[in-house]
N, C-alpha and C positions, 0 to 999 in steps of 0.2 A: 513436852515442849515441841512445838512445830517449827518449821523452817523460818517463820517470821516472828518467833518469840525468843527473848533473851533468857538466860538462866535466872533463877530466883535471886533477887537482890541487885541485878544489873538494870541499867536504864539507858534510854536514848536521851540525848540533848543536843541542842544546836551548838555550833562552835562559835568561838569569839577570838579576837586577836590575842587574848591572854593565853590561848592554847598553842600558839605558834611553835614554841620550843618543844613542847611535848609531842606535837604532831610530827615535827621534823625527826625527832628521836624514834618515833613509831615507824615512820616510813624507812628510815635508815636501817632499823632492825629487820624489817621485812625485806628490803633490798639485799642486805647481807646474807640473809637466809636463801634468797632465790637466785641471785646472780654473783654474789661474792664481793660486791663493793657498793658503796652508797651512791645512788644515782638520783639524788633529789637535793635541792638547795633551798635556802630561806625564801628566795624569790618565787619558787614553785609553790611553797606553802602560802605565801601572800596572795598569789594569783588564785589559788583554789579557794581561799577564804573569801575572796571578793567575787567568786563565781555565783551562779544561779542557785546552788543548793549545797550545803555542807552540814554534816552532823556526825556525832560520834556515839559509840556505845561505851559506857563506863561500867567497870565491874563493881562488886560490892564494896570495895575500898574507895571508890571514886576515881580510880586510875583509868586512863583511856586504853581500852582494849582493842578498839577498831575505829576506823574513820572511813566515811563514804562521802563522795562529792561528785558533782557534775562539772565537767570542764567548761570554761567560758569559751565557746566556739565562735564561729563567724556569724551566728544568728540564723543559720540555716536549719533545715528539718532534721538533720542528723546530730545526735548528741553522744558524747563519750562519757562513760561513768567509770569511776575508780573506787575500789574498796581495798583498804589496807587493814590487816589485823596483825597484832603482835605475834611473832612466831612462838612465844612462850605463853600459852594460855589464852590467846585471843581468838582462836578458831571458832568458839561458840557464837561470836559476834558476826561472822562472815555472812552467813545466809540471811539472818535477820536484817543486816544492813543492806544486803543486795536487794531484798524485797522492798525495803523502804526507798532506796534510791531509784529503783524501777518505778515505784508508785509516783515519786516526785517528777520523774521524767515524763510519765504518762499524763500527769496533770498539765504539764507544759505543752505536750503534743496535742492534747485535747483542745487547748486554746487555739492552736494553729490548724487543727483538723488533719494533721499528718505527722509523721516522724518515724525515724529508726533510731535504735540504740546500738552503740558499740562498746566493747570492752576488750582489754588486752590481757594476755596471760603468758608468762614465760613457760615453755613446755614442761618444766619440772614441777610446776604448781598444779598438780593433778587434782587436788581437792577443789581448788578455785575453778579449774576447767569443768569439773563435774558439776559444780554449783551453777555455772553459767549454762551448760547444756541442759541441765534439769529444768530450767525456766525458759527454754526455747531459743537460746543462742546457738548459732552454727558457725563453724570456721569459715572465714572468707579469704584470708591471706596472711602473709607474714611480713614483719618489719625486721630490719637488722639495726642494732645500735652500733655504729661504727666508731672506731677510736684510732688515734695515731699519737705516738710519743713524739714530742718536739725536741729539737728541730727536725723538720721533715727531710726525707731524702730529696736530693736536688731534683727539681722539676724543670725540664727544658723550657726556655722562653717560647712563647707562641707568636710568630710573626704576624704583624698587622692587627694585633689585639692590644689595645691600650687600657690598662686597669689603673684605677685611682679611687681614693675614698670619695664617697658621695658628698655633695654639698647640700646644705640645708634647703636651698631653693629648688633643688632637683628632686626632693622627696615625692612630689606628685608623679613625676615621670618615672621614678624608681618603682613606685607602686604599680604604675601602668604596665611596666615590663613584667613584674611578678604576676599580676592579674592575667595578662594576655598569655604568658607562658604556661601557667597552670590550668588554663581552661580546657586543655586537651588531655588532662589527667582525670581518671574516672571519679576520684573522691573529692575533687575541689568543690568547695562551697563558696561561690562568689560573694564578695562583700564590698562595701564602699570604702573609699579612701579615708573618710572620717572615722569609720568603725575600725579600720586597720590602724590608724594613728592612735586611737583610744586603747587598743590592745597592746601596741608595741612601743609607742613613743611617749604620749602625753602622760606625765606623772611617773614614768619609769626611768631607772638608771640606764642610760644609753650611751655607748661610746661610738659615735659616728665615724671615728677613725678606723673602726673594724667593720664598717659597712662599705661595700665596694660596688662600683659600676664598671662595666667593660664596654668599650667603644670599638666599633669596626667601621672604618671610613667615616668617622664622625657621628655614627649612629649608635644610640644606646642599644646594645645587643644582649646584655645580661646583667644580673645583679646578684650580690651576695649579702644577706642580712645576718649578722651575728646576734647573739643573745648573751645576756649576763647570767642566764639561769645556772650555768655551771661554774661561775666565777669563783665560788667558794672552794672549789676543788682545783683551782689553777688550770682550768680547762677552757679553751676557746670553743664556743659552740656555734656551729653553722645552723641557724634556724631555717633559713630559706636560701636555696640557690636556684635561680631560674634563668633560662636562656631562651630567647624568642626562637620559634621553630625554624625560621629562615636562616638562623645563624648556628644551628646545632651541627655537631660533628666537624667543627672548625677550631676546636681547642679553647673555646671561650670559657667553659666551665673549669677546665684545668688551669687556665690563667687566673681566674678568680680565686680558686683554692690556693694557688701558690702565693698570691698576694696576701690572702687572709692568714696563711700559716706563718709567713714572714712577720706580719704585724703582731700576731699572737706572741711570737717569740720576743719581739721588741717590747711588748707589754708585760713580759715576765711570765707568760703562761707556759706550762710544761706539757700540755697535751691538747689535742683537738678532737672534737667529736661531732656527730650528727646522726640523725635517724633517716633511714631510707626504706621506702616501700619496695619490697622485692618484686611486686607485680607492676611497677612503674613501666609504662610502655616505652619510655626513653632509655631504659636499661641503665639507669643512673648508677647501679651497683658497679658496673664496669669502670666508670669514671673514678669512683672512690677507691676501689682496689688498685686501680692503675696509678694512683698517687701514693700508695703505700698504706692505706687504711685497711683495717681488718675488723670483722665483727667481734665485739665484746660479748654480745649475746643476741639471741633472736627472740622475738615476741610474736605470738599468734594474735590475730584480730578476729573477734567473734561479733556477730550481728544478729538482731531480731527486730521485728516491727515494734514500735513503741506502743501502739494501741492494740488492744485485743482483737 
């Protein structure tokens, strides 16, 4: 058996909506093994199933042993792949699924004529890390998965910064702040307002009372976009926090987080979470630790060219 072959009696097949519960159980088992808690929600499964490529490996009994998918990104040349296998008996599916998801990404990159692939790994997942490096992935940086029990410690008000929930008619301006603020970060893949709406608003469960704008002297200076992805765990999730460069280091981000934490509590949430790039040139990690958040775990990011 080679690295792209399954054991005798096992098979690959495409996923369907009927697999959603089994896939969630698979990822929860993988998460519990790697980080000690389940960090995936039904909304994450639905998004993955609607993405550009998703398939499973099933064992001889027909049970799902592993799942591979490409994330639905911003439509740029960089794609993120995920492979989950069951910690009890699923390892033989890992490298064959990795080979197949790389091949799927390469077909998409060939259509564009360019592309890079990324994958993440918790540092304790040594077999997965070895599998990635064996096919040309190299370490590029690390993310931290931040968490805070609610209610949060008191955060001092920020003078001259007014924070309020976004209005529906302000969403184009909300996106413009996000787009402008993220353009000076190395990994940002620009997208259109229409594509952003498709990914995060249209057809999704959205609580706009948990999306905030910050104004300074009447100017939209920053935004905070929450997500329902961790709602099943009673967690408020900060999907994006962005502050325009001319308003940074003035407490805008802190004021946005304070408003979000208060609203999460009012909505019955018991914790808050977010992911942060530890190589972010704005040193966002200092903002998050400054309001009481701590890393629940860290994840390495690996990268390789999509095309040979």
